[in-house]
N, C-alpha and C positions, 0 to 999 in steps of 0.2 A: 238194378243188378247188372246192367249192361255197361260196358266201357264207353267212354265218350266217342271214340271213332266209330263204334258200331251204331250208336244212336244217330250220329251225324250221317253216315252212309244210308241208314234206313230212311231217315227223314228226307234225305236228298231224293231217294227213289219215290217217296210219297209225293213230294212237291212236283216232280216232273211228270208223275202219273196224273196229278190234278191238272197240270198245264196241258197235257195231251188231251184229257177229257174236255177241257174248255175249248181248245182250238178245233176240236172235231165235233163240237156241238152236242156232246153228251151231258154237259153242265151249262147252266145259264149264268153262273157266277164265277168270276175268276178267283180261285182259291190258292193259287200258287204262292202268293206273297203272304197269305194268312197262316200257312203251315209253319209251325215253330221250327227254328233252327237251333242246333246244339253247337255253341261256340267252341272251337278248338284252340287251345293256347299252345302253339307249337313250342316244344322244348321244355315245357314245365312239367308235363305229366310224367316224363321219364328221367327226371333229374337225378333221382336216387335209385340205386340198385343194390341187391344183396351181394356180399362178398362170397368168395369160395368157402371161407370158414363158416359163414352163416348158413350156406347151403348144406354143409356137412352137419352142422348143429341141427338143422331141420330134419335131415334124414335120420340122424341118430336118435331123435326124440320120438319117432314113430313107434308105436307098440306093435311088434311083430308077433305077439302072442294071440292075436285074434284075426279072423278072416278079413275083416274090413281094414285092419292095419296093414296086412300083407298086400291087399289090393291097392290101398292108398300109397304104399311105399313104391310099388311098381309104377303107378301112374306118375307120381312126383319125380321118380328117377327118369322116366321117359321125357318129361318136360325139362328137367334140370340138365340132363346129359345130352339130349338130342334136340331140344328146343321145339318140340312139337306143340302145336296149338291145342287148346282145350277141345275144340271141335274135332280135331283129328284123333286125339286120344279117345274121345267118346265114341268115335266111329271106327276105331281100329278093329280089324277082323283077324281071325286066325290065318286067313289066306294072305294077309299082308306081310307075314314073316316068312322069310326063306332061311330055314335053319342051316341048310347045307352051305349056302353062300354067305351066311351070317350078315344078312341085310334086311332092312325094312323098306318095302315099296308100297306106296299108297298114292291116291289122288287127293290132294288137299281140298277140304270142304270149302274153304274161303275163296281160293283162287281157281279151283278146278284144274290146277297144274299138277303133273306127276312129280313125286319126290322120292328119292332113294337115299337112305342113310345107313351107315354101318350099324349092325347090331352089336353094341359094345358088350363086353363080357359081363359086367355087373348088371347091365340092363337085362340081358338074356337070362341070367340066373334069377333075377327078381321075378321075371315073367314066369319062368318054370316053377319057382316056388309057389307063386300065386295059383297056377293051374293045378298043381298037386294038391293044394289045400282046398281048392274050390270044388274039385270033383267034376262030374259031367255037367255040361251047361245046356240050358234049354234053348239058347239062341247062339248064333254064330259071331255075335259081337264079343270082343275080347273081355272087356270089363263091364260088369253088370251089378245091379243091386241084388240084395238077398231075397226080395219078394217081387211078385208080379207087379208091373209088366217087365221087370228085370232091366230094361234099358236104362242107361245113365246118360244124361244130357250134358252138353258143354257147360251150362251154368252150374251143374252139380260138381263137375270137375274143378272149376274155379273156386267153388265154395269149399270143397274139401282141402284145397291148397291153403286157402285163407285160414281155415280152422287149425290146420297143423302149424302154420306160421305163428298163430297166436299161442298155441299150446307149447311151442318150442321156446318161448320166452324171448324171441328175437324182437328187438325194438323196431316198431313199424311206423312210428310217427314221421309223417312227411314222405313215406315211401309208397311206391306203387304196390298194391296188395293183390295177391292172386297169382295165376299161372304166368301172367306177363312179367312178374317179378323175376321168375326163374329164367325166362327167355332173355330178359335184359342182362341177368347175371352171366349167362352163357356167352352172349355176344361180347360182353366186356372182357371176360376171361380169354376168349379167342383173340380179341384185339391185343390184349396184353402179351399174348404169345406170338404176336406179329403175324397173325393169319391175315391175308389180304382181304379187304372189305368185300370184293365180289364173292369170295369163297364163303364168308360169313353170311352174306345175303342168300346164297344158295342153300346153306345149311338151315337157315331160318325159314326158307320157302318164300322169300320176298322176290317180287318181280323186278324191283329196282333197288339200287344201293341207297337212294334217297330215303326210302322207308327204313332201311337198316340204321341210317344215321341217327334217327330219333330214338333208337334203342341204346345209344352209347353216350357215355360221358366223354365227349370228344377231347382227345389229347392230340393237338396238332403235331407235336414232335413224333409221337408214336405213329400217327397216321402217315406221316412222310416216310417212315421206315417200311410201312406196309404197301406203299404205292407200287403198282406194276410198271415196269419199263415199257415205254412206247417205241415200237419199231419205227425207224426213220428211213 
């Protein structure tokens, strides 16, 4: 249920922990090279992305007549419009939203870096509608399940995105499925609107533009238009 980059980073940590234990005498056997590695094929995982029309089709297909549908709509809108990761959506709290300044401020779970994004009108309306329908909450986390322990984890966020993608009738063969699909789509649309790559990286919460590049179907001509001038 985990993405290949997550498996790769986790196993990397495990391997170096085993190496540390061996070098410091906590283990008698060198296990570093025995721990499995998850091969990453750069450029293949993110080849296909959803178009803006497909994102609209996805949102239109969600049933807003039940509490779970209203919740899922707000969650998917946060990912599709703002590019939030599943982990950040699952960890989103009431205190992260500044209604007066119309912004969302949070510390990213994956990078531990601060992130501030505008609270777009449709996103704000979806959250308000969700809060009205859900009533008082037993926890301070924004999105939760209907039964104890109420908390919703990142895996569940990705799963509900996949479920709604399937229900929407969008053709998914060969495409990245889950919340990353929506992040790729947002990155692509921003690039099409000639938003500079460093700005796209900032929106997605990436520490480097190299990471953002893997999210895009690279169009060299369009990227040249987005290039920032270098002062001489």
